[in-house]
PDB file of N, CA, C and O in Angstrom:
ATOM      1  N   UNK A   1     -46.872  69.172 -45.042  1.00  0.00           N
ATOM      2  CA  UNK A   1     -46.601  70.356 -45.824  1.00  0.00           C
ATOM      3  C   UNK A   1     -45.098  70.630 -45.757  1.00  0.00           C
ATOM      4  O   UNK A   1     -44.501  70.622 -44.680  1.00  0.00           O
ATOM      5  N   UNK A   2     -44.506  70.868 -46.903  1.00  0.00           N
ATOM      6  CA  UNK A   2     -43.075  71.155 -46.952  1.00  0.00           C
ATOM      7  C   UNK A   2     -42.796  72.574 -46.458  1.00  0.00           C
ATOM      8  O   UNK A   2     -43.687  73.422 -46.411  1.00  0.00           O
ATOM      9  N   UNK A   3     -41.548  72.805 -46.095  1.00  0.00           N
ATOM     10  CA  UNK A   3     -41.148  74.101 -45.544  1.00  0.00           C
ATOM     11  C   UNK A   3     -41.454  75.235 -46.520  1.00  0.00           C
ATOM     12  O   UNK A   3     -41.976  76.275 -46.118  1.00  0.00           O
ATOM     13  N   UNK A   4     -41.131  75.040 -47.798  1.00  0.00           N
ATOM     14  CA  UNK A   4     -41.377  76.110 -48.773  1.00  0.00           C
ATOM     15  C   UNK A   4     -42.873  76.376 -48.933  1.00  0.00           C
ATOM     16  O   UNK A   4     -43.285  77.527 -49.080  1.00  0.00           O
ATOM     17  N   UNK A   5     -43.686  75.322 -48.907  1.00  0.00           N
ATOM     18  CA  UNK A   5     -45.139  75.499 -48.991  1.00  0.00           C
ATOM     19  C   UNK A   5     -45.661  76.257 -47.773  1.00  0.00           C
ATOM     20  O   UNK A   5     -46.508  77.142 -47.889  1.00  0.00           O
ATOM     21  N   UNK A   6     -45.142  75.895 -46.613  1.00  0.00           N
ATOM     22  CA  UNK A   6     -45.567  76.549 -45.368  1.00  0.00           C
ATOM     23  C   UNK A   6     -45.175  78.030 -45.396  1.00  0.00           C
ATOM     24  O   UNK A   6     -45.958  78.888 -44.988  1.00  0.00           O
ATOM     25  N   UNK A   7     -43.960  78.329 -45.879  1.00  0.00           N
ATOM     26  CA  UNK A   7     -43.504  79.721 -45.956  1.00  0.00           C
ATOM     27  C   UNK A   7     -44.363  80.525 -46.925  1.00  0.00           C
ATOM     28  O   UNK A   7     -44.732  81.665 -46.643  1.00  0.00           O
ATOM     29  N   UNK A   8     -44.678  79.921 -48.068  1.00  0.00           N
ATOM     30  CA  UNK A   8     -45.513  80.609 -49.052  1.00  0.00           C
ATOM     31  C   UNK A   8     -46.908  80.866 -48.488  1.00  0.00           C
ATOM     32  O   UNK A   8     -47.464  81.950 -48.667  1.00  0.00           O
ATOM     33  N   UNK A   9     -47.465  79.879 -47.814  1.00  0.00           N
ATOM     34  CA  UNK A   9     -48.789  80.038 -47.222  1.00  0.00           C
ATOM     35  C   UNK A   9     -48.768  81.117 -46.141  1.00  0.00           C
ATOM     36  O   UNK A   9     -49.695  81.920 -46.041  1.00  0.00           O
ATOM     37  N   UNK A  10     -47.723  81.131 -45.348  1.00  0.00           N
ATOM     38  CA  UNK A  10     -47.581  82.147 -44.296  1.00  0.00           C
ATOM     39  C   UNK A  10     -47.517  83.548 -44.913  1.00  0.00           C
ATOM     40  O   UNK A  10     -48.112  84.488 -44.386  1.00  0.00           O
ATOM     41  N   UNK A  11     -46.797  83.686 -46.028  1.00  0.00           N
ATOM     42  CA  UNK A  11     -46.717  84.978 -46.718  1.00  0.00           C
ATOM     43  C   UNK A  11     -48.087  85.403 -47.238  1.00  0.00           C
ATOM     44  O   UNK A  11     -48.448  86.577 -47.156  1.00  0.00           O
ATOM     45  N   UNK A  12     -48.843  84.457 -47.768  1.00  0.00           N
ATOM     46  CA  UNK A  12     -50.186  84.755 -48.264  1.00  0.00           C
ATOM     47  C   UNK A  12     -51.107  85.189 -47.125  1.00  0.00           C
ATOM     48  O   UNK A  12     -51.905  86.114 -47.277  1.00  0.00           O
ATOM     49  N   UNK A  13     -50.988  84.507 -45.976  1.00  0.00           N
ATOM     50  CA  UNK A  13     -51.784  84.875 -44.806  1.00  0.00           C
ATOM     51  C   UNK A  13     -51.400  86.280 -44.345  1.00  0.00           C
ATOM     52  O   UNK A  13     -52.268  87.098 -44.042  1.00  0.00           O
ATOM     53  N   UNK A  14     -50.111  86.552 -44.292  1.00  0.00           N
ATOM     54  CA  UNK A  14     -49.639  87.878 -43.884  1.00  0.00           C
ATOM     55  C   UNK A  14     -50.185  88.957 -44.811  1.00  0.00           C
ATOM     56  O   UNK A  14     -50.591  90.028 -44.359  1.00  0.00           O
ATOM     57  N   UNK A  15     -50.193  88.673 -46.100  1.00  0.00           N
ATOM     58  CA  UNK A  15     -50.725  89.627 -47.074  1.00  0.00           C
ATOM     59  C   UNK A  15     -52.216  89.878 -46.810  1.00  0.00           C
ATOM     60  O   UNK A  15     -52.670  91.020 -46.868  1.00  0.00           O
ATOM     61  N   UNK A  16     -52.969  88.824 -46.523  1.00  0.00           N
ATOM     62  CA  UNK A  16     -54.393  88.979 -46.211  1.00  0.00           C
ATOM     63  C   UNK A  16     -54.576  89.798 -44.936  1.00  0.00           C
ATOM     64  O   UNK A  16     -55.474  90.637 -44.855  1.00  0.00           O
ATOM     65  N   UNK A  17     -53.728  89.554 -43.948  1.00  0.00           N
ATOM     66  CA  UNK A  17     -53.814  90.307 -42.692  1.00  0.00           C
ATOM     67  C   UNK A  17     -53.486  91.783 -42.893  1.00  0.00           C
ATOM     68  O   UNK A  17     -53.980  92.638 -42.158  1.00  0.00           O
ATOM     69  N   UNK A  18     -52.656  92.079 -43.884  1.00  0.00           N
ATOM     70  CA  UNK A  18     -52.301  93.474 -44.160  1.00  0.00           C
ATOM     71  C   UNK A  18     -53.527  94.317 -44.506  1.00  0.00           C
ATOM     72  O   UNK A  18     -53.512  95.535 -44.331  1.00  0.00           O
ATOM     73  N   UNK A  19     -54.589  93.674 -44.996  1.00  0.00           N
ATOM     74  CA  UNK A  19     -55.807  94.423 -45.310  1.00  0.00           C
ATOM     75  C   UNK A  19     -56.575  94.814 -44.053  1.00  0.00           C
ATOM     76  O   UNK A  19     -57.379  95.746 -44.080  1.00  0.00           O
ATOM     77  N   UNK A  20     -56.330  94.104 -42.947  1.00  0.00           N
ATOM     78  CA  UNK A  20     -57.039  94.345 -41.689  1.00  0.00           C
ATOM     79  C   UNK A  20     -56.197  95.165 -40.713  1.00  0.00           C
ATOM     80  O   UNK A  20     -56.738  95.864 -39.856  1.00  0.00           O
ATOM     81  N   UNK A  21     -54.896  95.079 -40.842  1.00  0.00           N
ATOM     82  CA  UNK A  21     -53.993  95.737 -39.886  1.00  0.00           C
ATOM     83  C   UNK A  21     -54.250  97.236 -39.691  1.00  0.00           C
ATOM     84  O   UNK A  21     -54.168  97.710 -38.558  1.00  0.00           O
ATOM     85  N   UNK A  22     -54.554  97.996 -40.737  1.00  0.00           N
ATOM     86  CA  UNK A  22     -54.821  99.427 -40.506  1.00  0.00           C
ATOM     87  C   UNK A  22     -55.976  99.666 -39.531  1.00  0.00           C
ATOM     88  O   UNK A  22     -55.946 100.623 -38.757  1.00  0.00           O
ATOM     89  N   UNK A  23     -56.980  98.809 -39.567  1.00  0.00           N
ATOM     90  CA  UNK A  23     -58.115  98.941 -38.651  1.00  0.00           C
ATOM     91  C   UNK A  23     -57.692  98.632 -37.215  1.00  0.00           C
ATOM     92  O   UNK A  23     -58.153  99.278 -36.273  1.00  0.00           O
ATOM     93  N   UNK A  24     -56.821  97.651 -37.057  1.00  0.00           N
ATOM     94  CA  UNK A  24     -56.310  97.315 -35.725  1.00  0.00           C
ATOM     95  C   UNK A  24     -55.428  98.445 -35.195  1.00  0.00           C
ATOM     96  O   UNK A  24     -55.466  98.782 -34.011  1.00  0.00           O
ATOM     97  N   UNK A  25     -54.640  99.016 -36.094  1.00  0.00           N
ATOM     98  CA  UNK A  25     -53.694 100.064 -35.700  1.00  0.00           C
ATOM     99  C   UNK A  25     -54.402 101.319 -35.189  1.00  0.00           C
ATOM    100  O   UNK A  25     -53.856 102.048 -34.361  1.00  0.00           O
ATOM    101  N   UNK A  26     -55.602 101.567 -35.678  1.00  0.00           N
ATOM    102  CA  UNK A  26     -56.367 102.732 -35.214  1.00  0.00           C
ATOM    103  C   UNK A  26     -56.532 102.695 -33.698  1.00  0.00           C
ATOM    104  O   UNK A  26     -56.491 103.728 -33.029  1.00  0.00           O
ATOM    105  N   UNK A  27     -56.718 101.492 -33.171  1.00  0.00           N
ATOM    106  CA  UNK A  27     -56.892 101.327 -31.723  1.00  0.00           C
ATOM    107  C   UNK A  27     -55.600 100.933 -31.023  1.00  0.00           C
ATOM    108  O   UNK A  27     -55.620 100.546 -29.854  1.00  0.00           O
ATOM    109  N   UNK A  28     -54.472 101.028 -31.732  1.00  0.00           N
ATOM    110  CA  UNK A  28     -53.184 100.724 -31.122  1.00  0.00           C
ATOM    111  C   UNK A  28     -52.870  99.247 -31.030  1.00  0.00           C
ATOM    112  O   UNK A  28     -52.102  98.827 -30.165  1.00  0.00           O
ATOM    113  N   UNK A  29     -53.456  98.454 -31.914  1.00  0.00           N
ATOM    114  CA  UNK A  29     -53.238  97.011 -31.877  1.00  0.00           C
ATOM    115  C   UNK A  29     -52.628  96.471 -33.149  1.00  0.00           C
ATOM    116  O   UNK A  29     -52.424  97.195 -34.124  1.00  0.00           O
ATOM    117  N   UNK A  30     -52.344  95.191 -33.118  1.00  0.00           N
ATOM    118  CA  UNK A  30     -51.810  94.481 -34.278  1.00  0.00           C
ATOM    119  C   UNK A  30     -51.998  92.992 -34.034  1.00  0.00           C
ATOM    120  O   UNK A  30     -52.509  92.580 -32.993  1.00  0.00           O
ATOM    121  N   UNK A  31     -51.584  92.203 -34.995  1.00  0.00           N
ATOM    122  CA  UNK A  31     -51.699  90.757 -34.908  1.00  0.00           C
ATOM    123  C   UNK A  31     -50.450  90.140 -35.510  1.00  0.00           C
ATOM    124  O   UNK A  31     -49.855  90.697 -36.433  1.00  0.00           O
ATOM    125  N   UNK A  32     -50.060  89.000 -34.991  1.00  0.00           N
ATOM    126  CA  UNK A  32     -48.867  88.289 -35.457  1.00  0.00           C
ATOM    127  C   UNK A  32     -49.249  86.837 -35.730  1.00  0.00           C
ATOM    128  O   UNK A  32     -50.015  86.238 -34.975  1.00  0.00           O
ATOM    129  N   UNK A  33     -48.716  86.279 -36.802  1.00  0.00           N
ATOM    130  CA  UNK A  33     -48.925  84.864 -37.086  1.00  0.00           C
ATOM    131  C   UNK A  33     -47.947  84.067 -36.231  1.00  0.00           C
ATOM    132  O   UNK A  33     -46.738  84.293 -36.283  1.00  0.00           O
ATOM    133  N   UNK A  34     -48.473  83.144 -35.452  1.00  0.00           N
ATOM    134  CA  UNK A  34     -47.635  82.276 -34.638  1.00  0.00           C
ATOM    135  C   UNK A  34     -47.318  81.002 -35.408  1.00  0.00           C
ATOM    136  O   UNK A  34     -46.191  80.508 -35.377  1.00  0.00           O
ATOM    137  N   UNK A  35     -48.328  80.476 -36.101  1.00  0.00           N
ATOM    138  CA  UNK A  35     -48.152  79.189 -36.769  1.00  0.00           C
ATOM    139  C   UNK A  35     -49.217  79.011 -37.837  1.00  0.00           C
ATOM    140  O   UNK A  35     -50.338  79.503 -37.705  1.00  0.00           O
ATOM    141  N   UNK A  36     -48.853  78.300 -38.899  1.00  0.00           N
ATOM    142  CA  UNK A  36     -49.814  77.776 -39.857  1.00  0.00           C
ATOM    143  C   UNK A  36     -49.599  76.272 -39.824  1.00  0.00           C
ATOM    144  O   UNK A  36     -48.531  75.786 -40.197  1.00  0.00           O
ATOM    145  N   UNK A  37     -50.608  75.534 -39.381  1.00  0.00           N
ATOM    146  CA  UNK A  37     -50.452  74.099 -39.163  1.00  0.00           C
ATOM    147  C   UNK A  37     -50.582  73.315 -40.465  1.00  0.00           C
ATOM    148  O   UNK A  37     -51.019  73.843 -41.487  1.00  0.00           O
ATOM    149  N   UNK A  38     -50.194  72.048 -40.402  1.00  0.00           N
ATOM    150  CA  UNK A  38     -50.304  71.167 -41.563  1.00  0.00           C
ATOM    151  C   UNK A  38     -51.751  70.963 -42.003  1.00  0.00           C
ATOM    152  O   UNK A  38     -52.011  70.652 -43.166  1.00  0.00           O
ATOM    153  N   UNK A  39     -52.688  71.138 -41.078  1.00  0.00           N
ATOM    154  CA  UNK A  39     -54.096  70.986 -41.442  1.00  0.00           C
ATOM    155  C   UNK A  39     -54.769  72.341 -41.713  1.00  0.00           C
ATOM    156  O   UNK A  39     -55.987  72.480 -41.599  1.00  0.00           O
ATOM    157  N   UNK A  40     -53.936  73.341 -42.078  1.00  0.00           N
ATOM    158  CA  UNK A  40     -54.412  74.640 -42.563  1.00  0.00           C
ATOM    159  C   UNK A  40     -55.204  75.434 -41.522  1.00  0.00           C
ATOM    160  O   UNK A  40     -56.243  76.023 -41.819  1.00  0.00           O
ATOM    161  N   UNK A  41     -54.687  75.430 -40.310  1.00  0.00           N
ATOM    162  CA  UNK A  41     -55.225  76.270 -39.244  1.00  0.00           C
ATOM    163  C   UNK A  41     -54.192  77.354 -38.959  1.00  0.00           C
ATOM    164  O   UNK A  41     -53.016  77.062 -38.742  1.00  0.00           O
ATOM    165  N   UNK A  42     -54.638  78.602 -38.963  1.00  0.00           N
ATOM    166  CA  UNK A  42     -53.757  79.732 -38.671  1.00  0.00           C
ATOM    167  C   UNK A  42     -53.913  80.075 -37.195  1.00  0.00           C
ATOM    168  O   UNK A  42     -55.027  80.264 -36.707  1.00  0.00           O
ATOM    169  N   UNK A  43     -52.792  80.152 -36.494  1.00  0.00           N
ATOM    170  CA  UNK A  43     -52.810  80.545 -35.084  1.00  0.00           C
ATOM    171  C   UNK A  43     -52.184  81.930 -34.982  1.00  0.00           C
ATOM    172  O   UNK A  43     -51.067  82.165 -35.443  1.00  0.00           O
ATOM    173  N   UNK A  44     -52.935  82.840 -34.363  1.00  0.00           N
ATOM    174  CA  UNK A  44     -52.493  84.232 -34.271  1.00  0.00           C
ATOM    175  C   UNK A  44     -52.306  84.653 -32.824  1.00  0.00           C
ATOM    176  O   UNK A  44     -52.849  84.051 -31.898  1.00  0.00           O
ATOM    177  N   UNK A  45     -51.524  85.704 -32.664  1.00  0.00           N
ATOM    178  CA  UNK A  45     -51.310  86.303 -31.347  1.00  0.00           C
ATOM    179  C   UNK A  45     -51.643  87.784 -31.464  1.00  0.00           C
ATOM    180  O   UNK A  45     -51.166  88.470 -32.368  1.00  0.00           O
ATOM    181  N   UNK A  46     -52.466  88.266 -30.540  1.00  0.00           N
ATOM    182  CA  UNK A  46     -52.799  89.683 -30.506  1.00  0.00           C
ATOM    183  C   UNK A  46     -51.642  90.469 -29.932  1.00  0.00           C
ATOM    184  O   UNK A  46     -50.945  90.000 -29.031  1.00  0.00           O
ATOM    185  N   UNK A  47     -51.437  91.669 -30.454  1.00  0.00           N
ATOM    186  CA  UNK A  47     -50.382  92.561 -29.978  1.00  0.00           C
ATOM    187  C   UNK A  47     -50.988  93.905 -29.591  1.00  0.00           C
ATOM    188  O   UNK A  47     -52.077  94.264 -30.037  1.00  0.00           O
ATOM    189  N   UNK A  48     -50.268  94.634 -28.759  1.00  0.00           N
ATOM    190  CA  UNK A  48     -50.702  95.977 -28.373  1.00  0.00           C
ATOM    191  C   UNK A  48     -52.046  95.973 -27.670  1.00  0.00           C
ATOM    192  O   UNK A  48     -52.328  95.104 -26.845  1.00  0.00           O
ATOM    193  N   UNK A  49     -52.871  96.953 -28.006  1.00  0.00           N
ATOM    194  CA  UNK A  49     -54.172  97.096 -27.358  1.00  0.00           C
ATOM    195  C   UNK A  49     -55.158  95.987 -27.706  1.00  0.00           C
ATOM    196  O   UNK A  49     -56.215  95.889 -27.081  1.00  0.00           O
ATOM    197  N   UNK A  50     -54.836  95.157 -28.684  1.00  0.00           N
ATOM    198  CA  UNK A  50     -55.721  94.041 -29.020  1.00  0.00           C
ATOM    199  C   UNK A  50     -55.654  92.934 -27.964  1.00  0.00           C
ATOM    200  O   UNK A  50     -56.587  92.143 -27.828  1.00  0.00           O
ATOM    201  N   UNK A  51     -54.556  92.884 -27.224  1.00  0.00           N
ATOM    202  CA  UNK A  51     -54.420  91.883 -26.166  1.00  0.00           C
ATOM    203  C   UNK A  51     -55.451  92.158 -25.083  1.00  0.00           C
ATOM    204  O   UNK A  51     -55.476  93.241 -24.498  1.00  0.00           O
ATOM    205  N   UNK A  52     -56.290  91.186 -24.822  1.00  0.00           N
ATOM    206  CA  UNK A  52     -57.275  91.325 -23.762  1.00  0.00           C
ATOM    207  C   UNK A  52     -58.479  92.185 -24.099  1.00  0.00           C
ATOM    208  O   UNK A  52     -59.325  92.423 -23.238  1.00  0.00           O
ATOM    209  N   UNK A  53     -58.571  92.652 -25.324  1.00  0.00           N
ATOM    210  CA  UNK A  53     -59.708  93.484 -25.730  1.00  0.00           C
ATOM    211  C   UNK A  53     -60.981  92.638 -25.756  1.00  0.00           C
ATOM    212  O   UNK A  53     -60.964  91.493 -26.209  1.00  0.00           O
ATOM    213  N   UNK A  54     -62.082  93.207 -25.269  1.00  0.00           N
ATOM    214  CA  UNK A  54     -63.333  92.450 -25.245  1.00  0.00           C
ATOM    215  C   UNK A  54     -63.950  92.277 -26.633  1.00  0.00           C
ATOM    216  O   UNK A  54     -64.926  91.541 -26.780  1.00  0.00           O
ATOM    217  N   UNK A  55     -63.410  92.925 -27.633  1.00  0.00           N
ATOM    218  CA  UNK A  55     -63.898  92.782 -29.010  1.00  0.00           C
ATOM    219  C   UNK A  55     -63.020  91.846 -29.842  1.00  0.00           C
ATOM    220  O   UNK A  55     -63.268  91.665 -31.034  1.00  0.00           O
ATOM    221  N   UNK A  56     -62.008  91.257 -29.233  1.00  0.00           N
ATOM    222  CA  UNK A  56     -61.043  90.466 -30.006  1.00  0.00           C
ATOM    223  C   UNK A  56     -61.672  89.246 -30.671  1.00  0.00           C
ATOM    224  O   UNK A  56     -61.287  88.904 -31.789  1.00  0.00           O
ATOM    225  N   UNK A  57     -62.622  88.581 -30.026  1.00  0.00           N
ATOM    226  CA  UNK A  57     -63.260  87.411 -30.640  1.00  0.00           C
ATOM    227  C   UNK A  57     -64.051  87.817 -31.874  1.00  0.00           C
ATOM    228  O   UNK A  57     -63.990  87.138 -32.899  1.00  0.00           O
ATOM    229  N   UNK A  58     -64.785  88.907 -31.788  1.00  0.00           N
ATOM    230  CA  UNK A  58     -65.543  89.385 -32.942  1.00  0.00           C
ATOM    231  C   UNK A  58     -64.593  89.815 -34.060  1.00  0.00           C
ATOM    232  O   UNK A  58     -64.836  89.523 -35.231  1.00  0.00           O
ATOM    233  N   UNK A  59     -63.525  90.499 -33.702  1.00  0.00           N
ATOM    234  CA  UNK A  59     -62.531  90.919 -34.688  1.00  0.00           C
ATOM    235  C   UNK A  59     -61.885  89.709 -35.340  1.00  0.00           C
ATOM    236  O   UNK A  59     -61.623  89.712 -36.542  1.00  0.00           O
ATOM    237  N   UNK A  60     -61.630  88.677 -34.552  1.00  0.00           N
ATOM    238  CA  UNK A  60     -61.032  87.454 -35.083  1.00  0.00           C
ATOM    239  C   UNK A  60     -61.945  86.827 -36.123  1.00  0.00           C
ATOM    240  O   UNK A  60     -61.496  86.511 -37.225  1.00  0.00           O
ATOM    241  N   UNK A  61     -63.211  86.642 -35.795  1.00  0.00           N
ATOM    242  CA  UNK A  61     -64.157  85.964 -36.698  1.00  0.00           C
ATOM    243  C   UNK A  61     -64.574  86.839 -37.885  1.00  0.00           C
ATOM    244  O   UNK A  61     -64.509  86.401 -39.034  1.00  0.00           O
ATOM    245  N   UNK A  62     -64.996  88.059 -37.609  1.00  0.00           N
ATOM    246  CA  UNK A  62     -65.555  88.909 -38.667  1.00  0.00           C
ATOM    247  C   UNK A  62     -64.497  89.665 -39.455  1.00  0.00           C
ATOM    248  O   UNK A  62     -64.755  90.110 -40.573  1.00  0.00           O
ATOM    249  N   UNK A  63     -63.320  89.812 -38.886  1.00  0.00           N
ATOM    250  CA  UNK A  63     -62.261  90.558 -39.564  1.00  0.00           C
ATOM    251  C   UNK A  63     -61.165  89.668 -40.094  1.00  0.00           C
ATOM    252  O   UNK A  63     -61.029  89.481 -41.303  1.00  0.00           O
ATOM    253  N   UNK A  64     -60.381  89.118 -39.182  1.00  0.00           N
ATOM    254  CA  UNK A  64     -59.206  88.341 -39.590  1.00  0.00           C
ATOM    255  C   UNK A  64     -59.568  87.078 -40.354  1.00  0.00           C
ATOM    256  O   UNK A  64     -59.083  86.856 -41.464  1.00  0.00           O
ATOM    257  N   UNK A  65     -60.423  86.246 -39.757  1.00  0.00           N
ATOM    258  CA  UNK A  65     -60.755  84.972 -40.397  1.00  0.00           C
ATOM    259  C   UNK A  65     -61.409  85.196 -41.753  1.00  0.00           C
ATOM    260  O   UNK A  65     -61.101  84.499 -42.720  1.00  0.00           O
ATOM    261  N   UNK A  66     -62.303  86.160 -41.821  1.00  0.00           N
ATOM    262  CA  UNK A  66     -62.979  86.475 -43.082  1.00  0.00           C
ATOM    263  C   UNK A  66     -61.971  86.906 -44.149  1.00  0.00           C
ATOM    264  O   UNK A  66     -62.024  86.424 -45.281  1.00  0.00           O
ATOM    265  N   UNK A  67     -61.063  87.803 -43.798  1.00  0.00           N
ATOM    266  CA  UNK A  67     -60.065  88.293 -44.754  1.00  0.00           C
ATOM    267  C   UNK A  67     -59.158  87.162 -45.230  1.00  0.00           C
ATOM    268  O   UNK A  67     -58.850  87.060 -46.418  1.00  0.00           O
ATOM    269  N   UNK A  68     -58.736  86.320 -44.301  1.00  0.00           N
ATOM    270  CA  UNK A  68     -57.837  85.216 -44.657  1.00  0.00           C
ATOM    271  C   UNK A  68     -58.553  84.199 -45.534  1.00  0.00           C
ATOM    272  O   UNK A  68     -58.021  83.800 -46.570  1.00  0.00           O
ATOM    273  N   UNK A  69     -59.746  83.774 -45.141  1.00  0.00           N
ATOM    274  CA  UNK A  69     -60.475  82.759 -45.912  1.00  0.00           C
ATOM    275  C   UNK A  69     -60.896  83.280 -47.287  1.00  0.00           C
ATOM    276  O   UNK A  69     -60.944  82.514 -48.249  1.00  0.00           O
ATOM    277  N   UNK A  70     -61.198  84.567 -47.386  1.00  0.00           N
ATOM    278  CA  UNK A  70     -61.542  85.129 -48.696  1.00  0.00           C
ATOM    279  C   UNK A  70     -60.352  85.078 -49.642  1.00  0.00           C
ATOM    280  O   UNK A  70     -60.525  84.859 -50.841  1.00  0.00           O
ATOM    281  N   UNK A  71     -59.152  85.276 -49.122  1.00  0.00           N
ATOM    282  CA  UNK A  71     -57.942  85.260 -49.945  1.00  0.00           C
ATOM    283  C   UNK A  71     -57.380  83.859 -50.134  1.00  0.00           C
ATOM    284  O   UNK A  71     -56.795  83.548 -51.172  1.00  0.00           O
ATOM    285  N   UNK A  72     -57.564  83.011 -49.114  1.00  0.00           N
ATOM    286  CA  UNK A  72     -56.943  81.683 -49.119  1.00  0.00           C
ATOM    287  C   UNK A  72     -57.994  80.658 -48.692  1.00  0.00           C
ATOM    288  O   UNK A  72     -58.056  80.297 -47.517  1.00  0.00           O
ATOM    289  N   UNK A  73     -58.814  80.187 -49.623  1.00  0.00           N
ATOM    290  CA  UNK A  73     -59.925  79.293 -49.277  1.00  0.00           C
ATOM    291  C   UNK A  73     -59.506  77.983 -48.600  1.00  0.00           C
ATOM    292  O   UNK A  73     -60.309  77.370 -47.896  1.00  0.00           O
ATOM    293  N   UNK A  74     -58.278  77.557 -48.804  1.00  0.00           N
ATOM    294  CA  UNK A  74     -57.848  76.292 -48.199  1.00  0.00           C
ATOM    295  C   UNK A  74     -57.635  76.396 -46.687  1.00  0.00           C
ATOM    296  O   UNK A  74     -57.508  75.374 -46.012  1.00  0.00           O
ATOM    297  N   UNK A  75     -57.594  77.607 -46.153  1.00  0.00           N
ATOM    298  CA  UNK A  75     -57.469  77.775 -44.699  1.00  0.00           C
ATOM    299  C   UNK A  75     -58.775  77.321 -44.053  1.00  0.00           C
ATOM    300  O   UNK A  75     -59.856  77.778 -44.424  1.00  0.00           O
ATOM    301  N   UNK A  76     -58.661  76.418 -43.085  1.00  0.00           N
ATOM    302  CA  UNK A  76     -59.843  75.860 -42.413  1.00  0.00           C
ATOM    303  C   UNK A  76     -60.361  76.757 -41.304  1.00  0.00           C
ATOM    304  O   UNK A  76     -61.571  76.934 -41.157  1.00  0.00           O
ATOM    305  N   UNK A  77     -59.443  77.327 -40.516  1.00  0.00           N
ATOM    306  CA  UNK A  77     -59.876  78.198 -39.425  1.00  0.00           C
ATOM    307  C   UNK A  77     -58.724  79.073 -38.961  1.00  0.00           C
ATOM    308  O   UNK A  77     -57.559  78.841 -39.286  1.00  0.00           O
ATOM    309  N   UNK A  78     -59.092  80.084 -38.192  1.00  0.00           N
ATOM    310  CA  UNK A  78     -58.116  80.980 -37.575  1.00  0.00           C
ATOM    311  C   UNK A  78     -58.403  80.948 -36.082  1.00  0.00           C
ATOM    312  O   UNK A  78     -59.541  81.139 -35.654  1.00  0.00           O
ATOM    313  N   UNK A  79     -57.365  80.706 -35.297  1.00  0.00           N
ATOM    314  CA  UNK A  79     -57.529  80.569 -33.855  1.00  0.00           C
ATOM    315  C   UNK A  79     -56.558  81.482 -33.129  1.00  0.00           C
ATOM    316  O   UNK A  79     -55.466  81.777 -33.616  1.00  0.00           O
ATOM    317  N   UNK A  80     -56.980  81.919 -31.961  1.00  0.00           N
ATOM    318  CA  UNK A  80     -56.095  82.704 -31.112  1.00  0.00           C
ATOM    319  C   UNK A  80     -55.141  81.759 -30.401  1.00  0.00           C
ATOM    320  O   UNK A  80     -55.571  80.786 -29.780  1.00  0.00           O
ATOM    321  N   UNK A  81     -53.861  82.039 -30.489  1.00  0.00           N
ATOM    322  CA  UNK A  81     -52.835  81.239 -29.824  1.00  0.00           C
ATOM    323  C   UNK A  81     -52.776  81.637 -28.362  1.00  0.00           C
ATOM    324  O   UNK A  81     -52.890  82.812 -28.013  1.00  0.00           O
ATOM    325  N   UNK A  82     -52.598  80.651 -27.531  1.00  0.00           N
ATOM    326  CA  UNK A  82     -52.402  80.963 -26.117  1.00  0.00           C
ATOM    327  C   UNK A  82     -51.232  80.143 -25.599  1.00  0.00           C
ATOM    328  O   UNK A  82     -50.974  79.037 -26.075  1.00  0.00           O
ATOM    329  N   UNK A  83     -50.542  80.684 -24.638  1.00  0.00           N
ATOM    330  CA  UNK A  83     -49.380  79.997 -24.079  1.00  0.00           C
ATOM    331  C   UNK A  83     -49.773  78.708 -23.383  1.00  0.00           C
ATOM    332  O   UNK A  83     -48.947  77.808 -23.229  1.00  0.00           O
ATOM    333  N   UNK A  84     -51.030  78.609 -22.960  1.00  0.00           N
ATOM    334  CA  UNK A  84     -51.498  77.395 -22.304  1.00  0.00           C
ATOM    335  C   UNK A  84     -51.675  76.252 -23.290  1.00  0.00           C
ATOM    336  O   UNK A  84     -51.761  75.091 -22.890  1.00  0.00           O
ATOM    337  N   UNK A  85     -51.730  76.577 -24.588  1.00  0.00           N
ATOM    338  CA  UNK A  85     -51.881  75.541 -25.588  1.00  0.00           C
ATOM    339  C   UNK A  85     -53.109  75.761 -26.343  1.00  0.00           C
ATOM    340  O   UNK A  85     -53.426  74.987 -27.246  1.00  0.00           O
TER     341      UNK A  85
END
């Protein structure tokens, strides 16, 4: 994937996340895109109160991934980024 394609895809993902961010903000949380890979996997990082929340996996699957895939069908999956890899 070329740099311009990756940037455009990242912007589209960010736009999709904007539909979910108000719900995260209610609980003092947010999400950041760490990477969009060449094989169309979005890696996210939880921010604020979303870090370590016991509902983060459900929010990831039912909220973030759903919103992103509905807007951008070519995205294969959304994964939580971790410093361990």
